[in-house]
N, CA, C, O and the ligand as a Tripos MOL2 file, in Angstrom:
@<TRIPOS>MOLECULE
protein
  293   291    74     0     0
PROTEIN
NO_CHARGES

@<TRIPOS>ATOM
      1 N           0.7730   -1.1850   -0.0620 N.3       1 MET1
      2 CA          0.0240    0.0070    0.1660 C.3       1 MET1
      3 C           0.7920    1.2920    0.0830 C.2       1 MET1
      4 O           1.7940    1.4410    0.7820 O.2       1 MET1
      5 N           0.3880    2.2020   -0.7100 N.am      2 SER2
      6 CA          1.1050    3.6030   -0.8340 C.3       2 SER2
      7 C           0.4730    4.5910   -0.1990 C.2       2 SER2
      8 O          -0.6920    4.4730    0.1800 O.2       2 SER2
      9 N           1.1580    5.6190   -0.0310 N.am      3 LYS3
     10 CA          0.4920    6.9600    0.3700 C.3       3 LYS3
     11 C           0.5130    8.0020   -0.7330 C.2       3 LYS3
     12 O           1.5400    8.0910   -1.4050 O.2       3 LYS3
     13 N          -0.6130    8.8760   -1.0130 N.am      4 CYS4
     14 CA         -0.9260    9.9430   -1.9250 C.3       4 CYS4
     15 C           0.3010   10.9420   -1.6690 C.2       4 CYS4
     16 O           0.4710   11.1940   -0.4760 O.2       4 CYS4
     17 N           1.0600   11.4700   -2.4320 N.am      5 LYS5
     18 CA          1.9850   12.3250   -2.1670 C.3       5 LYS5
     19 C           1.2570   13.9200   -1.8910 C.2       5 LYS5
     20 O           1.8750   14.8360   -1.3490 O.2       5 LYS5
     21 N           0.0370   14.0100   -2.3100 N.am      6 SER6
     22 CA         -0.5190   14.9400   -2.0510 C.3       6 SER6
     23 C          -1.2490   15.2250   -0.8620 C.2       6 SER6
     24 O          -1.0900   16.2750   -0.2400 O.2       6 SER6
     25 N          -2.1530   14.2050   -0.4780 N.am      7 CYS7
     26 CA         -2.7870   14.3760    0.5930 C.3       7 CYS7
     27 C          -2.6620   13.3450    1.6470 C.2       7 CYS7
     28 O          -3.4590   13.3470    2.5850 O.2       7 CYS7
     29 N          -1.7300   12.4750    1.5610 N.am      8 GLY8
     30 CA         -1.2750   11.3240    2.5290 C.3       8 GLY8
     31 C          -2.4910   10.3600    2.5990 C.2       8 GLY8
     32 O          -2.4260    9.6330    3.5900 O.2       8 GLY8
     33 N          -3.4680   10.1780    1.9000 N.am      9 ALA9
     34 CA         -4.1980    9.0800    2.1480 C.3       9 ALA9
     35 C          -3.6420    7.6720    1.4890 C.2       9 ALA9
     36 O          -2.8580    7.6720    0.5400 O.2       9 ALA9
     37 N          -4.0630    6.6760    2.0080 N.am     10 GLU10
     38 CA         -3.5150    5.3620    1.6140 C.3      10 GLU10
     39 C          -4.2510    5.1110    0.1770 C.2      10 GLU10
     40 O          -5.4700    5.2430    0.0600 O.2      10 GLU10
     41 N          -3.3420    4.7110   -0.9750 N.am     11 ILE11
     42 CA         -3.8660    4.3850   -2.2150 C.3      11 ILE11
     43 C          -3.2410    3.2600   -2.3940 C.2      11 ILE11
     44 O          -2.2210    3.0120   -1.7520 O.2      11 ILE11
     45 N          -3.8020    2.3240   -3.3790 N.am     12 GLY12
     46 CA         -3.2870    1.1910   -4.1270 C.3      12 GLY12
     47 C          -3.2280    1.6560   -5.6300 C.2      12 GLY12
     48 O          -3.6710    2.7330   -6.0300 O.2      12 GLY12
     49 N          -2.5880    0.6430   -6.4500 N.am     13 PHE13
     50 CA         -2.5830    0.7830   -7.8040 C.3      13 PHE13
     51 C          -3.2690   -0.3510   -8.5350 C.2      13 PHE13
     52 O          -3.1870   -1.5120   -8.1350 O.2      13 PHE13
     53 N          -3.9560    0.0100   -9.6240 N.am     14 ILE14
     54 CA         -4.4940   -1.0340  -10.4920 C.3      14 ILE14
     55 C          -3.8260   -1.1710  -11.9340 C.2      14 ILE14
     56 O          -3.6690   -0.0710  -12.4630 O.2      14 ILE14
     57 N          -3.4920   -2.0110  -12.5240 N.am     15 LYS15
     58 CA         -2.8430   -1.8800  -13.9800 C.3      15 LYS15
     59 C          -3.8430   -1.6190  -14.7600 C.2      15 LYS15
     60 O          -4.8930   -2.2430  -14.6050 O.2      15 LYS15
     61 N          -3.7410   -0.8060  -15.5920 N.am     16 THR16
     62 CA         -4.8600   -0.3080  -16.7120 C.3      16 THR16
     63 C          -4.6810   -1.2410  -18.0280 C.2      16 THR16
     64 O          -3.6810   -1.9550  -18.1060 O.2      16 THR16
     65 N          -5.4620   -1.2350  -18.8590 N.am     17 SER17
     66 CA         -5.6950   -2.0260  -19.9350 C.3      17 SER17
     67 C          -4.4180   -1.6810  -20.8070 C.2      17 SER17
     68 O          -3.9480   -2.5300  -21.5640 O.2      17 SER17
     69 N          -3.9230   -0.5460  -20.6960 N.am     18 LYS18
     70 CA         -2.7700    0.1420  -21.5240 C.3      18 LYS18
     71 C          -1.4900   -0.1460  -20.8990 C.2      18 LYS18
     72 O          -0.4190    0.1730  -21.4150 O.2      18 LYS18
     73 N          -1.6120   -0.7990  -19.6930 N.am     19 GLY19
     74 CA         -0.2890   -1.1730  -18.9340 C.3      19 GLY19
     75 C           0.2260    0.0540  -17.8490 C.2      19 GLY19
     76 O           1.3080   -0.0350  -17.2690 O.2      19 GLY19
     77 N          -0.5900    1.0670  -17.6830 N.am     20 GLY20
     78 CA         -0.0630    2.1900  -16.6970 C.3      20 GLY20
     79 C          -0.7130    1.7010  -15.3120 C.2      20 GLY20
     80 O          -1.5310    0.7950  -15.1540 O.2      20 GLY20
     81 N          -0.1850    2.4630  -14.4430 N.am     21 ASN21
     82 CA         -0.7070    2.2710  -13.1740 C.3      21 ASN21
     83 C          -1.7720    3.4670  -12.6480 C.2      21 ASN21
     84 O          -1.4990    4.6390  -12.9090 O.2      21 ASN21
     85 N          -2.7990    3.1840  -12.0170 N.am     22 MET22
     86 CA         -3.9610    4.0950  -11.8180 C.3      22 MET22
     87 C          -4.0600    3.8510  -10.3970 C.2      22 MET22
     88 O          -4.3110    2.7920   -9.8210 O.2      22 MET22
     89 N          -3.7810    5.1980   -9.8410 N.am     23 PRO23
     90 CA         -3.8310    5.3590   -8.3570 C.3      23 PRO23
     91 C          -5.4180    5.0630   -7.7460 C.2      23 PRO23
     92 O          -6.2950    5.8080   -8.1830 O.2      23 PRO23
     93 N          -5.7240    4.2490   -6.9830 N.am     24 VAL24
     94 CA         -7.1130    4.0870   -6.6810 C.3      24 VAL24
     95 C          -7.1750    4.3510   -4.7750 C.2      24 VAL24
     96 O          -6.2480    4.3810   -3.9660 O.2      24 VAL24
     97 N          -8.3510    4.4720   -4.6150 N.am     25 ASP25
     98 CA         -8.5150    4.6190   -3.1310 C.3      25 ASP25
     99 C          -8.2550    3.0670   -2.4540 C.2      25 ASP25
    100 O          -8.7610    2.0340   -2.8920 O.2      25 ASP25
    101 N          -7.4410    3.1550   -1.4070 N.am     26 ALA26
    102 CA         -7.2430    1.8970   -0.7870 C.3      26 ALA26
    103 C          -8.4670    1.2490   -0.3670 C.2      26 ALA26
    104 O          -8.6600    0.0400   -0.4940 O.2      26 ALA26
    105 N          -9.3690    2.1420    0.1820 N.am     27 ASN27
    106 CA        -10.7940    1.4780    0.7880 C.3      27 ASN27
    107 C         -11.8230    1.3790   -0.4470 C.2      27 ASN27
    108 O         -12.0890    2.3850   -1.1040 O.2      27 ASN27
    109 N         -12.2730    0.3830   -0.6770 N.am     28 GLU28
    110 CA        -13.1810   -0.0480   -1.8350 C.3      28 GLU28
    111 C         -14.4820    0.2430   -1.4380 C.2      28 GLU28
    112 O         -15.3510    0.1880   -2.3090 O.2      28 GLU28
    113 N         -14.8190    0.5660   -0.2140 N.am     29 ILE29
    114 CA        -16.1610    0.9750    0.5230 C.3      29 ILE29
    115 C         -16.3840    2.3940    0.1290 C.2      29 ILE29
    116 O         -15.4380    3.1590    0.3170 O.2      29 ILE29
    117 N         -17.4960    2.8770   -0.3950 N.am     30 ALA30
    118 CA        -17.7050    3.9980   -0.7440 C.3      30 ALA30
    119 C         -18.9980    4.4020   -0.3250 C.2      30 ALA30
    120 O         -19.7700    3.5980    0.1990 O.2      30 ALA30
    121 N         -19.3140    5.6910   -0.5340 N.am     31 THR31
    122 CA        -20.6530    6.2440   -0.1600 C.3      31 THR31
    123 C         -21.2310    6.8080   -1.6630 C.2      31 THR31
    124 O         -20.6130    7.6580   -2.3060 O.2      31 THR31
    125 N         -22.3470    6.2810   -2.0640 N.am     32 ILE32
    126 CA        -22.9860    6.4590   -3.2480 C.3      32 ILE32
    127 C         -24.4460    7.1330   -2.8040 C.2      32 ILE32
    128 O         -25.0270    6.9680   -1.7310 O.2      32 ILE32
    129 N         -24.8330    7.8720   -3.8470 N.am     33 VAL33
    130 CA        -26.3660    8.1240   -3.7900 C.3      33 VAL33
    131 C         -26.8760    7.4290   -4.9560 C.2      33 VAL33
    132 O         -26.3050    7.4110   -6.0470 O.2      33 VAL33
    133 N         -28.2150    6.7310   -4.6230 N.am     34 THR34
    134 CA        -29.0140    5.9810   -5.5690 C.3      34 THR34
    135 C         -29.7080    6.8060   -6.3660 C.2      34 THR34
    136 O         -29.9040    7.8960   -5.8280 O.2      34 THR34
    137 N         -30.2690    6.6740   -7.7190 N.am     35 ALA35
    138 CA        -31.1420    7.5750   -8.3640 C.3      35 ALA35
    139 C         -32.3280    8.0500   -7.6590 C.2      35 ALA35
    140 O         -32.9210    9.0830   -7.9710 O.2      35 ALA35
    141 N         -32.6420    7.3180   -6.7540 N.am     36 ASP36
    142 CA        -33.9880    7.5030   -5.7800 C.3      36 ASP36
    143 C         -33.5560    8.3510   -4.4960 C.2      36 ASP36
    144 O         -34.3410    8.5080   -3.5610 O.2      36 ASP36
    145 N         -32.2400    8.8990   -4.4990 N.am     37 GLY37
    146 CA        -31.7400    9.9100   -3.4620 C.3      37 GLY37
    147 C         -31.4900    9.1440   -2.2390 C.2      37 GLY37
    148 O         -31.5150    9.7520   -1.1690 O.2      37 GLY37
    149 N         -31.2440    7.8500   -2.2620 N.am     38 ILE38
    150 CA        -30.9720    7.3050   -0.9700 C.3      38 ILE38
    151 C         -29.5710    7.0020   -0.8440 C.2      38 ILE38
    152 O         -29.0690    6.4540   -1.8250 O.2      38 ILE38
    153 N         -28.8090    7.2410    0.1640 N.am     39 THR39
    154 CA        -27.2640    7.2550    0.5730 C.3      39 THR39
    155 C         -27.1260    5.8440    0.8700 C.2      39 THR39
    156 O         -27.8090    5.3020    1.7400 O.2      39 THR39
    157 N         -26.1480    5.1520    0.0820 N.am     40 VAL40
    158 CA        -25.6030    3.8120    0.5240 C.3      40 VAL40
    159 C         -24.2760    3.5430    0.6680 C.2      40 VAL40
    160 O         -23.5510    3.9050   -0.2580 O.2      40 VAL40
    161 N         -23.7190    2.9280    1.7180 N.am     41 ARG41
    162 CA        -22.3600    2.7510    1.8480 C.3      41 ARG41
    163 C         -22.0050    1.2450    1.4430 C.2      41 ARG41
    164 O         -22.5460    0.3230    2.0550 O.2      41 ARG41
    165 N         -21.2300    1.0320    0.5650 N.am     42 GLY42
    166 CA        -20.9080   -0.4530    0.1910 C.3      42 GLY42
    167 C         -19.7560   -0.4080   -0.8970 C.2      42 GLY42
    168 O         -19.1360    0.5990   -1.2390 O.2      42 GLY42
    169 N         -19.6120   -1.5370   -1.3140 N.am     43 ARG43
    170 CA        -18.4540   -2.1420   -2.1940 C.3      43 ARG43
    171 C         -19.1180   -1.4560   -3.7560 C.2      43 ARG43
    172 O         -20.2990   -1.6260   -4.0600 O.2      43 ARG43
    173 N         -18.3400   -0.8390   -4.4570 N.am     44 ILE44
    174 CA        -18.6540   -0.4190   -5.7970 C.3      44 ILE44
    175 C         -18.5930   -1.4660   -6.8700 C.2      44 ILE44
    176 O         -17.5820   -2.1290   -7.1000 O.2      44 ILE44
    177 N         -19.7790   -1.5820   -7.5410 N.am     45 ALA45
    178 CA        -19.8400   -2.4550   -8.5080 C.3      45 ALA45
    179 C         -20.7740   -2.0500   -9.7180 C.2      45 ALA45
    180 O         -21.8650   -1.5360   -9.4720 O.2      45 ALA45
    181 N         -20.4110   -2.2500  -10.8830 N.am     46 VAL46
    182 CA        -21.2670   -2.0740  -12.0440 C.3      46 VAL46
    183 C         -21.7510   -3.2870  -12.6290 C.2      46 VAL46
    184 O         -21.0490   -4.2790  -12.4300 O.2      46 VAL46
    185 N         -23.0010   -3.4620  -13.4420 N.am     47 ILE47
    186 CA        -23.3750   -4.4390  -14.0660 C.3      47 ILE47
    187 C         -22.9280   -4.3680  -15.4190 C.2      47 ILE47
    188 O         -23.1610   -3.3310  -16.0390 O.2      47 ILE47
    189 N         -22.2160   -5.4690  -16.0740 N.am     48 ASN48
    190 CA        -21.9340   -5.4660  -17.3760 C.3      48 ASN48
    191 C         -23.0420   -5.8320  -18.3480 C.2      48 ASN48
    192 O         -24.0700   -6.3190  -17.8770 O.2      48 ASN48
    193 N         -22.9440   -5.6600  -19.5610 N.am     49 ASP49
    194 CA        -24.0230   -6.2070  -20.7030 C.3      49 ASP49
    195 C         -24.4020   -7.7140  -20.4660 C.2      49 ASP49
    196 O         -25.4560   -8.1150  -20.9600 O.2      49 ASP49
    197 N         -23.7300   -8.4480  -19.8490 N.am     50 ALA50
    198 CA        -24.0640   -9.9770  -19.4210 C.3      50 ALA50
    199 C         -24.8580   -9.9770  -18.3430 C.2      50 ALA50
    200 O         -25.5100  -11.0090  -18.1830 O.2      50 ALA50
    201 N         -25.0060   -9.0460  -17.4870 N.am     51 GLY51
    202 CA        -25.8240   -8.9730  -16.3310 C.3      51 GLY51
    203 C         -24.7310   -9.5310  -15.0850 C.2      51 GLY51
    204 O         -25.1840   -9.9690  -14.0270 O.2      51 GLY51
    205 N         -23.2880   -9.4590  -15.3460 N.am     52 GLU52
    206 CA        -22.6010   -9.7670  -14.2080 C.3      52 GLU52
    207 C         -21.9750   -8.6920  -13.5230 C.2      52 GLU52
    208 O         -21.5210   -7.7890  -14.2260 O.2      52 GLU52
    209 N         -21.8650   -8.6130  -12.3180 N.am     53 PRO53
    210 CA        -21.3670   -7.7040  -11.5210 C.3      53 PRO53
    211 C         -19.7940   -7.3530  -11.5790 C.2      53 PRO53
    212 O         -19.0630   -8.3210  -11.3740 O.2      53 PRO53
    213 N         -19.3660   -6.5190  -11.7460 N.am     54 ILE54
    214 CA        -18.0170   -6.0400  -11.7950 C.3      54 ILE54
    215 C         -17.6240   -5.3460  -10.6110 C.2      54 ILE54
    216 O         -18.1350   -4.2660  -10.3160 O.2      54 ILE54
    217 N         -16.8120   -5.8560   -9.9680 N.am     55 MET55
    218 CA        -16.2600   -4.9480   -8.7050 C.3      55 MET55
    219 C         -15.2800   -3.9060   -9.2460 C.2      55 MET55
    220 O         -14.4950   -4.1820  -10.1530 O.2      55 MET55
    221 N         -15.3430   -2.7590   -8.6960 N.am     56 GLY56
    222 CA        -14.4050   -1.6760   -9.1020 C.3      56 GLY56
    223 C         -14.0500   -0.9770   -7.8610 C.2      56 GLY56
    224 O         -14.5220   -1.1500   -6.7370 O.2      56 GLY56
    225 N         -12.9150    0.0460   -8.3420 N.am     57 ARG57
    226 CA        -12.4930    0.7400   -7.3160 C.3      57 ARG57
    227 C         -12.5500    2.2330   -7.8730 C.2      57 ARG57
    228 O         -12.6400    2.6140   -9.0400 O.2      57 ARG57
    229 N         -12.4680    2.9930   -6.6450 N.am     58 VAL58
    230 CA        -12.6140    4.5990   -7.1610 C.3      58 VAL58
    231 C         -11.2280    5.3040   -7.5310 C.2      58 VAL58
    232 O         -10.4190    5.3520   -6.6050 O.2      58 VAL58
    233 N         -10.8920    5.7820   -8.5870 N.am     59 PRO59
    234 CA         -9.6350    6.4210   -8.8750 C.3      59 PRO59
    235 C          -9.5520    7.5810   -7.8280 C.2      59 PRO59
    236 O         -10.4340    8.3660   -7.4800 O.2      59 PRO59
    237 N          -8.1280    7.4660   -7.3810 N.am     60 HIS60
    238 CA         -7.9810    8.6280   -6.2750 C.3      60 HIS60
    239 C          -8.1330    9.9740   -6.6310 C.2      60 HIS60
    240 O          -8.4000   10.8120   -5.7700 O.2      60 HIS60
    241 N          -7.9720   10.3070   -7.9750 N.am     61 TRP61
    242 CA         -8.1790   11.5820   -8.2070 C.3      61 TRP61
    243 C          -9.2510   12.3970   -8.0280 C.2      61 TRP61
    244 O          -9.3000   13.6190   -7.8920 O.2      61 TRP61
    245 N         -10.3970   11.2860   -8.0490 N.am     62 SER62
    246 CA        -11.8420   11.8570   -7.8150 C.3      62 SER62
    247 C         -12.0660   12.1850   -6.3140 C.2      62 SER62
    248 O         -13.0190   12.8700   -5.9420 O.2      62 SER62
    249 N         -11.0620   11.6200   -5.4000 N.am     63 THR63
    250 CA        -11.4170   11.8740   -3.9430 C.3      63 THR63
    251 C         -10.2460   12.4560   -3.2310 C.2      63 THR63
    252 O         -10.2570   12.6470   -2.0150 O.2      63 THR63
    253 N          -9.1240   12.7680   -4.0890 N.am     64 CYS64
    254 CA         -7.8200   13.2120   -3.4350 C.3      64 CYS64
    255 C          -8.3530   14.6430   -2.9120 C.2      64 CYS64
    256 O          -9.2080   15.2140   -3.5880 O.2      64 CYS64
    257 N          -7.9010   15.2010   -1.7980 N.am     65 LYS65
    258 CA         -8.0680   16.4930   -1.1270 C.3      65 LYS65
    259 C          -7.0050   17.4940   -1.7170 C.2      65 LYS65
    260 O          -6.9820   18.6330   -1.2510 O.2      65 LYS65
    261 N          -6.1890   17.1680   -2.6400 N.am     66 SER66
    262 CA         -5.4550   18.1520   -3.3480 C.3      66 SER66
    263 C          -5.2800   17.7650   -4.7140 C.2      66 SER66
    264 O          -4.1660   17.4940   -5.1610 O.2      66 SER66
    265 N          -6.5260   17.7170   -5.5280 N.am     67 PRO67
    266 CA         -6.1740   17.0190   -6.8620 C.3      67 PRO67
    267 C          -5.5670   17.9780   -7.9360 C.2      67 PRO67
    268 O          -5.3060   17.5490   -9.0600 O.2      67 PRO67
    269 N          -5.3550   19.2180   -7.6010 N.am     68 ASP68
    270 CA         -4.5710   19.9560   -8.5660 C.3      68 ASP68
    271 C          -3.0420   19.6350   -8.4340 C.2      68 ASP68
    272 O          -2.3620   19.7310   -9.4560 O.2      68 ASP68
    273 N          -2.4540   19.2660   -7.2740 N.am     69 GLU69
    274 CA         -1.2880   18.9920   -6.9840 C.3      69 GLU69
    275 C          -0.9590   17.4870   -7.5150 C.2      69 GLU69
    276 O           0.0930   17.1520   -8.0570 O.2      69 GLU69
    277 N          -2.1480   16.5960   -7.2280 N.am     70 PHE70
    278 CA         -2.0170   15.3770   -7.7360 C.3      70 PHE70
    279 C          -1.7880   15.4440   -9.1880 C.2      70 PHE70
    280 O          -0.7560   14.8990   -9.5820 O.2      70 PHE70
    281 N          -2.4410   15.9260   -9.9390 N.am     71 ARG71
    282 CA         -2.4050   15.9080  -11.3770 C.3      71 ARG71
    283 C          -0.8370   16.3590  -11.8950 C.2      71 ARG71
    284 O          -0.3010   15.9530  -12.9260 O.2      71 ARG71
    285 N          -0.3220   17.1880  -11.0270 N.am     72 ARG72
    286 CA          0.9770   17.5190  -11.5980 C.3      72 ARG72
    287 C           2.1270   16.3880  -11.3130 C.2      72 ARG72
    288 O           3.2790   16.5610  -11.7110 O.2      72 ARG72
    289 N           1.7990   15.4260  -10.7220 N.am     73 GLN73
    290 CA          2.9710   14.4630  -10.3150 C.3      73 GLN73
    291 C           3.1410   13.4920  -11.7950 C.2      73 GLN73
    292 O           3.9900   12.6030  -11.8550 O.2      73 GLN73
    293 ZN         -4.5100   12.3200   -2.4820 Zn       74 ZN74
@<TRIPOS>BOND
     1     1     2 1
     2     2     3 1
     3     3     4 2
     4     3     5 am
     5     5     6 1
     6     6     7 1
     7     7     8 2
     8     7     9 am
     9     9    10 1
    10    10    11 1
    11    11    12 2
    12    11    13 am
    13    13    14 1
    14    14    15 1
    15    15    16 2
    16    15    17 am
    17    17    18 1
    18    18    19 1
    19    19    20 2
    20    19    21 am
    21    21    22 1
    22    22    23 1
    23    23    24 2
    24    23    25 am
    25    25    26 1
    26    26    27 1
    27    27    28 2
    28    27    29 am
    29    29    30 1
    30    30    31 1
    31    31    32 2
    32    31    33 am
    33    33    34 1
    34    34    35 1
    35    35    36 2
    36    35    37 am
    37    37    38 1
    38    38    39 1
    39    39    40 2
    40    39    41 am
    41    41    42 1
    42    42    43 1
    43    43    44 2
    44    43    45 am
    45    45    46 1
    46    46    47 1
    47    47    48 2
    48    47    49 am
    49    49    50 1
    50    50    51 1
    51    51    52 2
    52    51    53 am
    53    53    54 1
    54    54    55 1
    55    55    56 2
    56    55    57 am
    57    57    58 1
    58    58    59 1
    59    59    60 2
    60    59    61 am
    61    61    62 1
    62    62    63 1
    63    63    64 2
    64    63    65 am
    65    65    66 1
    66    66    67 1
    67    67    68 2
    68    67    69 am
    69    69    70 1
    70    70    71 1
    71    71    72 2
    72    71    73 am
    73    73    74 1
    74    74    75 1
    75    75    76 2
    76    75    77 am
    77    77    78 1
    78    78    79 1
    79    79    80 2
    80    79    81 am
    81    81    82 1
    82    82    83 1
    83    83    84 2
    84    83    85 am
    85    85    86 1
    86    86    87 1
    87    87    88 2
    88    87    89 am
    89    89    90 1
    90    90    91 1
    91    91    92 2
    92    91    93 am
    93    93    94 1
    94    94    95 1
    95    95    96 2
    96    95    97 am
    97    97    98 1
    98    98    99 1
    99    99   100 2
   100    99   101 am
   101   101   102 1
   102   102   103 1
   103   103   104 2
   104   103   105 am
   105   105   106 1
   106   106   107 1
   107   107   108 2
   108   107   109 am
   109   109   110 1
   110   110   111 1
   111   111   112 2
   112   111   113 am
   113   113   114 1
   114   114   115 1
   115   115   116 2
   116   115   117 am
   117   117   118 1
   118   118   119 1
   119   119   120 2
   120   119   121 am
   121   121   122 1
   122   122   123 1
   123   123   124 2
   124   123   125 am
   125   125   126 1
   126   126   127 1
   127   127   128 2
   128   127   129 am
   129   129   130 1
   130   130   131 1
   131   131   132 2
   132   131   133 am
   133   133   134 1
   134   134   135 1
   135   135   136 2
   136   135   137 am
   137   137   138 1
   138   138   139 1
   139   139   140 2
   140   139   141 am
   141   141   142 1
   142   142   143 1
   143   143   144 2
   144   143   145 am
   145   145   146 1
   146   146   147 1
   147   147   148 2
   148   147   149 am
   149   149   150 1
   150   150   151 1
   151   151   152 2
   152   151   153 am
   153   153   154 1
   154   154   155 1
   155   155   156 2
   156   155   157 am
   157   157   158 1
   158   158   159 1
   159   159   160 2
   160   159   161 am
   161   161   162 1
   162   162   163 1
   163   163   164 2
   164   163   165 am
   165   165   166 1
   166   166   167 1
   167   167   168 2
   168   167   169 am
   169   169   170 1
   170   170   171 1
   171   171   172 2
   172   171   173 am
   173   173   174 1
   174   174   175 1
   175   175   176 2
   176   175   177 am
   177   177   178 1
   178   178   179 1
   179   179   180 2
   180   179   181 am
   181   181   182 1
   182   182   183 1
   183   183   184 2
   184   183   185 am
   185   185   186 1
   186   186   187 1
   187   187   188 2
   188   187   189 am
   189   189   190 1
   190   190   191 1
   191   191   192 2
   192   191   193 am
   193   193   194 1
   194   194   195 1
   195   195   196 2
   196   195   197 am
   197   197   198 1
   198   198   199 1
   199   199   200 2
   200   199   201 am
   201   201   202 1
   202   202   203 1
   203   203   204 2
   204   203   205 am
   205   205   206 1
   206   206   207 1
   207   207   208 2
   208   207   209 am
   209   209   210 1
   210   210   211 1
   211   211   212 2
   212   211   213 am
   213   213   214 1
   214   214   215 1
   215   215   216 2
   216   215   217 am
   217   217   218 1
   218   218   219 1
   219   219   220 2
   220   219   221 am
   221   221   222 1
   222   222   223 1
   223   223   224 2
   224   223   225 am
   225   225   226 1
   226   226   227 1
   227   227   228 2
   228   227   229 am
   229   229   230 1
   230   230   231 1
   231   231   232 2
   232   231   233 am
   233   233   234 1
   234   234   235 1
   235   235   236 2
   236   235   237 am
   237   237   238 1
   238   238   239 1
   239   239   240 2
   240   239   241 am
   241   241   242 1
   242   242   243 1
   243   243   244 2
   244   243   245 am
   245   245   246 1
   246   246   247 1
   247   247   248 2
   248   247   249 am
   249   249   250 1
   250   250   251 1
   251   251   252 2
   252   251   253 am
   253   253   254 1
   254   254   255 1
   255   255   256 2
   256   255   257 am
   257   257   258 1
   258   258   259 1
   259   259   260 2
   260   259   261 am
   261   261   262 1
   262   262   263 1
   263   263   264 2
   264   263   265 am
   265   265   266 1
   266   266   267 1
   267   267   268 2
   268   267   269 am
   269   269   270 1
   270   270   271 1
   271   271   272 2
   272   271   273 am
   273   273   274 1
   274   274   275 1
   275   275   276 2
   276   275   277 am
   277   277   278 1
   278   278   279 1
   279   279   280 2
   280   279   281 am
   281   281   282 1
   282   282   283 1
   283   283   284 2
   284   283   285 am
   285   285   286 1
   286   286   287 1
   287   287   288 2
   288   287   289 am
   289   289   290 1
   290   290   291 1
   291   291   292 2
@<TRIPOS>SUBSTRUCTURE
     1 MET1         2 RESIDUE 1 A MET
     2 SER2         6 RESIDUE 1 A SER
     3 LYS3        10 RESIDUE 1 A LYS
     4 CYS4        14 RESIDUE 1 A CYS
     5 LYS5        18 RESIDUE 1 A LYS
     6 SER6        22 RESIDUE 1 A SER
     7 CYS7        26 RESIDUE 1 A CYS
     8 GLY8        30 RESIDUE 1 A GLY
     9 ALA9        34 RESIDUE 1 A ALA
    10 GLU10       38 RESIDUE 1 A GLU
    11 ILE11       42 RESIDUE 1 A ILE
    12 GLY12       46 RESIDUE 1 A GLY
    13 PHE13       50 RESIDUE 1 A PHE
    14 ILE14       54 RESIDUE 1 A ILE
    15 LYS15       58 RESIDUE 1 A LYS
    16 THR16       62 RESIDUE 1 A THR
    17 SER17       66 RESIDUE 1 A SER
    18 LYS18       70 RESIDUE 1 A LYS
    19 GLY19       74 RESIDUE 1 A GLY
    20 GLY20       78 RESIDUE 1 A GLY
    21 ASN21       82 RESIDUE 1 A ASN
    22 MET22       86 RESIDUE 1 A MET
    23 PRO23       90 RESIDUE 1 A PRO
    24 VAL24       94 RESIDUE 1 A VAL
    25 ASP25       98 RESIDUE 1 A ASP
    26 ALA26      102 RESIDUE 1 A ALA
    27 ASN27      106 RESIDUE 1 A ASN
    28 GLU28      110 RESIDUE 1 A GLU
    29 ILE29      114 RESIDUE 1 A ILE
    30 ALA30      118 RESIDUE 1 A ALA
    31 THR31      122 RESIDUE 1 A THR
    32 ILE32      126 RESIDUE 1 A ILE
    33 VAL33      130 RESIDUE 1 A VAL
    34 THR34      134 RESIDUE 1 A THR
    35 ALA35      138 RESIDUE 1 A ALA
    36 ASP36      142 RESIDUE 1 A ASP
    37 GLY37      146 RESIDUE 1 A GLY
    38 ILE38      150 RESIDUE 1 A ILE
    39 THR39      154 RESIDUE 1 A THR
    40 VAL40      158 RESIDUE 1 A VAL
    41 ARG41      162 RESIDUE 1 A ARG
    42 GLY42      166 RESIDUE 1 A GLY
    43 ARG43      170 RESIDUE 1 A ARG
    44 ILE44      174 RESIDUE 1 A ILE
    45 ALA45      178 RESIDUE 1 A ALA
    46 VAL46      182 RESIDUE 1 A VAL
    47 ILE47      186 RESIDUE 1 A ILE
    48 ASN48      190 RESIDUE 1 A ASN
    49 ASP49      194 RESIDUE 1 A ASP
    50 ALA50      198 RESIDUE 1 A ALA
    51 GLY51      202 RESIDUE 1 A GLY
    52 GLU52      206 RESIDUE 1 A GLU
    53 PRO53      210 RESIDUE 1 A PRO
    54 ILE54      214 RESIDUE 1 A ILE
    55 MET55      218 RESIDUE 1 A MET
    56 GLY56      222 RESIDUE 1 A GLY
    57 ARG57      226 RESIDUE 1 A ARG
    58 VAL58      230 RESIDUE 1 A VAL
    59 PRO59      234 RESIDUE 1 A PRO
    60 HIS60      238 RESIDUE 1 A HIS
    61 TRP61      242 RESIDUE 1 A TRP
    62 SER62      246 RESIDUE 1 A SER
    63 THR63      250 RESIDUE 1 A THR
    64 CYS64      254 RESIDUE 1 A CYS
    65 LYS65      258 RESIDUE 1 A LYS
    66 SER66      262 RESIDUE 1 A SER
    67 PRO67      266 RESIDUE 1 A PRO
    68 ASP68      270 RESIDUE 1 A ASP
    69 GLU69      274 RESIDUE 1 A GLU
    70 PHE70      278 RESIDUE 1 A PHE
    71 ARG71      282 RESIDUE 1 A ARG
    72 ARG72      286 RESIDUE 1 A ARG
    73 GLN73      290 RESIDUE 1 A GLN
    74 ZN74       293 GROUP 0 **** ****
């Protein structure tokens, strides 16, 4: 596990399909709001075209407290 150089949050890395490393939040539990306006805390998943759930992680740039600094790295 690594730490973000901008905000110090714990982050992990996922290899992208292009071979790069995408920084993601270490915690895969996130708070989301449903279309009905209900706030839910849980693991992030999307359903693909085959109806299978795909677990995902939150890219760290979307939650970083210093996103401007983060992009410069
Ligand atoms: Zn950060």
